[in-house]
C-alpha positions as CSV (number, residue, x, y, z in Angstrom):
1,M,-0.1,-0.1,0.1
2,R,1.2,3.4,-0.8
3,T,0.9,6.4,1.9
4,P,1.9,6.1,5.5
5,I,0.4,2.6,5.6
6,R,2.9,1.3,2.9
7,S,5.8,2.7,5.1
8,A,4.4,0.9,8.2
9,A,4.2,-2.2,6.1
10,V,7.7,-2.1,4.9
11,A,9.0,-1.5,8.4
12,A,6.9,-4.5,9.5
13,T,8.5,-6.6,7.0
14,A,12.0,-5.9,7.9
15,V,11.2,-6.5,11.6
16,S,9.4,-9.8,10.8
17,L,12.4,-10.9,8.9
18,A,14.7,-10.2,11.7
19,L,12.4,-12.2,14.0
20,L,12.5,-15.1,11.5
21,V,16.4,-15.1,11.5
22,T,16.4,-15.2,15.3
23,A,14.0,-18.1,15.3
24,C,15.9,-20.1,12.8
25,G,19.2,-19.6,14.7
26,S,17.8,-20.7,18.1
27,G,9.7,-3.2,21.3
28,E,-9.5,23.2,25.9
29,K,-8.6,24.9,28.0
30,G,-11.2,25.0,30.9
31,G,-12.6,22.9,33.5
32,D,-14.8,25.3,35.5
33,A,-18.3,24.6,36.6
34,K,-20.1,26.3,33.6
35,D,-18.3,23.7,31.3
36,A,-19.7,20.7,33.0
37,G,-22.6,20.3,30.6
38,R,-20.4,20.2,27.5
39,T,-20.3,16.8,25.9
40,A,-16.6,17.3,25.1
41,A,-15.9,17.2,28.9
42,P,-17.6,14.1,30.2
43,T,-15.4,13.6,33.5
44,A,-17.3,14.2,36.6
45,S,-14.3,15.8,38.4
46,A,-14.0,18.5,35.6
47,T,-15.7,21.2,37.8
48,S,-13.4,20.7,40.7
49,E,-10.0,20.2,39.2
50,P,-7.7,22.6,37.7
51,P,-7.3,22.6,33.8
52,A,-5.1,19.6,32.6
53,V,-1.5,20.3,32.1
54,A,0.2,18.3,29.3
55,L,3.0,15.9,30.3
56,T,6.7,16.6,29.2
57,A,8.0,14.4,26.3
58,A,10.1,12.4,29.0
59,E,7.0,11.9,31.2
60,L,4.9,10.6,28.3
61,D,7.8,8.3,27.2
62,K,7.7,6.6,30.6
63,L,4.1,5.8,30.1
64,I,4.2,4.2,26.7
65,V,4.4,0.3,26.4
66,E,7.8,-1.2,26.5
67,Q,9.3,-4.7,25.8
68,A,8.9,-5.7,29.5
69,D,5.1,-4.9,29.3
70,L,4.4,-7.2,26.4
71,P,5.7,-10.8,26.6
72,G,5.3,-12.5,23.2
73,Y,6.0,-9.3,21.3
74,Q,8.9,-7.3,20.1
75,V,8.6,-3.8,20.9
76,Q,10.5,-0.9,19.2
77,K,10.8,2.7,19.7
78,A,9.7,4.5,16.5
79,K,12.7,5.9,14.5
80,A,12.7,9.5,13.2
81,A,12.3,8.1,9.6
82,D,9.0,6.2,10.7
83,L,7.3,9.2,12.2
84,V,4.7,11.1,9.9
85,K,4.0,14.8,10.6
86,S,0.1,15.7,11.0
87,D,0.2,18.1,7.9
88,A,1.7,15.4,5.8
89,V,-1.6,13.5,5.9
90,S,-5.1,14.8,4.7
91,T,-8.5,13.4,3.6
92,D,-11.1,14.2,1.0
93,K,-13.5,14.6,3.9
94,P,-12.2,16.8,6.6
95,S,-14.1,15.0,9.3
96,C,-12.2,11.9,8.5
97,K,-8.7,13.3,9.3
98,P,-8.6,11.8,12.8
99,I,-9.0,8.2,11.3
100,A,-6.1,9.0,8.9
101,D,-4.1,10.4,11.7
102,G,-4.6,7.2,13.8
103,M,-3.7,5.0,10.8
104,S,-0.6,6.9,10.4
105,S,0.5,6.9,14.0
106,V,0.0,10.7,14.3
107,A,-1.6,11.9,17.5
108,A,-4.8,13.6,16.6
109,G,-5.9,17.1,17.5
110,A,-3.8,19.6,19.4
111,A,-1.4,17.1,21.2
112,A,1.4,19.0,23.0
113,V,3.7,16.1,22.9
114,S,3.5,12.4,21.5
115,A,5.3,9.1,21.7
116,Q,5.3,6.1,19.5
117,R,6.1,2.5,19.6
118,K,5.7,-0.5,17.4
119,A,4.7,-3.9,18.9
120,I,5.2,-7.1,16.7
121,E,3.5,-10.2,17.7
122,V,6.3,-12.9,17.7
123,P,5.0,-16.1,15.9
124,K,5.3,-19.3,17.7
125,T,7.5,-21.9,15.9
126,E,8.2,-25.4,16.6
127,G,11.8,-26.6,17.0
128,A,15.1,-24.7,16.4
129,T,14.3,-24.1,12.7
130,G,11.4,-22.5,10.9
131,S,9.6,-24.1,8.0
132,P,8.3,-22.2,5.0
133,A,5.0,-22.0,6.6
134,D,6.7,-20.4,9.6
135,A,8.3,-17.8,7.4
136,L,4.9,-16.9,5.9
137,G,3.6,-16.7,9.5
138,A,6.3,-14.4,10.6
139,L,5.8,-12.0,7.6
140,S,2.0,-12.1,8.4
141,A,2.3,-11.3,12.1
142,P,0.2,-8.5,13.3
143,V,2.1,-5.2,13.9
144,T,0.5,-2.6,16.1
145,S,1.8,1.0,16.1
146,V,1.0,2.6,19.5
147,T,0.8,6.5,19.6
148,L,0.3,8.3,22.8
149,G,-0.6,12.0,22.9
150,S,-0.7,14.3,25.9
151,Y,-3.1,17.3,25.8
152,E,-3.6,20.8,27.7
153,G,-7.0,21.5,29.0
154,Q,-9.8,19.5,27.2
155,G,-7.7,18.6,24.3
156,A,-7.8,15.0,24.8
157,Q,-11.6,14.9,25.1
158,E,-11.9,17.1,22.0
159,A,-9.6,14.8,20.1
160,F,-11.7,11.8,21.2
161,A,-14.9,13.4,20.2
162,S,-13.4,14.1,16.8
163,Y,-12.8,10.3,16.3
164,K,-16.3,9.6,17.3
165,T,-17.7,12.0,14.7
166,A,-15.4,10.6,12.1
167,G,-16.5,7.1,12.9
168,T,-20.0,8.2,12.0
169,D,-19.3,10.4,9.1
170,C,-16.7,8.2,7.3
171,A,-18.4,4.8,7.7
172,G,-19.0,4.6,4.1
173,G,-15.2,5.3,3.2
174,F,-13.0,8.2,2.3
175,T,-9.7,9.0,0.6
176,L,-6.4,9.2,2.4
177,I,-3.9,11.4,0.9
178,G,-0.2,11.2,1.9
179,G,3.2,11.1,0.3
180,G,1.6,12.2,-3.0
181,E,-0.4,9.2,-3.3
182,K,-4.3,8.6,-2.7
183,T,-5.5,5.5,-1.0
184,K,-9.2,4.6,-0.9
185,I,-10.7,3.5,2.5
186,T,-13.9,1.7,1.5
187,K,-15.5,0.9,4.9
188,L,-15.2,1.7,8.6
189,A,-17.1,-0.9,10.7
190,P,-17.4,-0.2,14.5
191,E,-15.9,-2.8,17.1
192,T,-16.6,-3.3,20.7
193,V,-13.8,-2.3,23.0
194,S,-13.6,-1.3,26.7
195,A,-10.5,0.6,28.2
196,G,-9.5,3.8,29.8
197,D,-12.2,6.4,30.5
198,E,-13.7,5.9,27.0
199,A,-12.6,3.9,23.9
200,L,-13.5,3.3,20.3
201,A,-12.5,0.7,17.7
202,W,-12.9,-0.1,14.1
203,T,-12.3,-2.7,11.4
204,I,-10.9,-0.6,8.3
205,T,-11.1,-2.0,4.7
206,T,-8.9,-0.4,2.3
207,D,-8.8,-1.0,-1.5
208,M,-5.2,-2.0,-2.2
209,D,-4.8,-2.4,-6.0
210,G,-8.4,-3.9,-6.2
211,E,-7.8,-6.2,-3.1
212,P,-9.3,-5.7,0.3
213,F,-6.6,-4.9,2.9
214,V,-8.3,-5.1,6.5
215,T,-6.7,-3.4,9.5
216,K,-7.8,-2.3,13.0
217,L,-7.9,1.0,14.7
218,V,-8.4,1.6,18.5
219,V,-8.3,4.8,20.3
220,L,-8.7,5.2,24.1
221,R,-8.7,8.2,26.5
222,K,-7.5,8.2,29.9
223,G,-7.6,11.6,31.5
224,N,-5.7,14.0,29.2
225,T,-3.8,11.3,27.4
226,L,-5.1,9.7,24.1
227,A,-3.8,6.5,22.9
228,S,-4.3,5.0,19.4
229,F,-3.5,1.6,18.2
230,S,-3.1,0.8,14.4
231,T,-2.8,-2.8,13.6
232,L,-1.9,-4.2,10.2
233,S,-0.6,-7.6,8.7
234,L,1.2,-8.2,5.6
235,G,-1.1,-11.1,5.2
236,G,-3.8,-8.5,4.1
237,T,-6.2,-9.2,7.1
238,V,-6.1,-8.5,10.8
239,K,-8.8,-10.8,12.3
240,A,-8.7,-9.4,15.9
241,L,-8.1,-6.2,18.0
242,P,-4.7,-6.1,19.5
243,Q,-6.1,-6.7,23.0
244,A,-2.9,-7.7,24.8
245,V,-1.3,-4.4,23.5
246,I,-4.5,-2.3,24.5
247,D,-4.7,-4.0,28.0
248,A,-0.8,-3.3,28.6
249,Q,-1.1,0.3,27.6
250,A,-4.3,0.9,29.5
251,T,-2.4,-0.5,32.6
252,K,0.4,1.8,32.3
253,L,-1.8,4.7,32.0
254,G,-3.6,3.8,35.2
């Protein structure tokens, strides 16, 4: 696939090959009482607590999932070359931008700081050497890009609300534009997920050269931190939400 999704797939291929070699040889401002009725600020304590202050980059980095949090996964810190800037991603329908951001490992909305990790599920193999089937399994292993964003004031609530709007407005599809290429998203189907203070999830079907490419996108909010999880497989279809990754990240967020 072209666009940022293609970049993620290429990165996934390299990591999966590395895993295979290893297996064969042996990571709004506000908050006062008059704002309490706004749907963008659902927290009951918003009337009594001061406006949220964004974490520093170092503080946020301590909250994102690491290798020790995910047995059975390889967790990697995103490299500078893997990071996509928000203004490099657009959509033909403006309200669909949060979905495009989530798919591209970009913190939606007005995040003050963000952090990214990539979690690759390690295929289980029998014996010291892998068979051709094991090789295909390694290349098709689900890869989940985890993005955390920390926000000032009601920024996290507003960003989450924009995801909710996008899930409705963009259910019938939209066009993602990035890297000079256009990618047709044909369908967003809601999934059931429970995590953090509030969470949303979708199965996303993309037209990739006439073939369906099925991925998952999950977003959860905990306080003024927003986490997104974009999962793809080079096999072409992700069958389940990355529940282990979601649970591990939700635990670290508290």
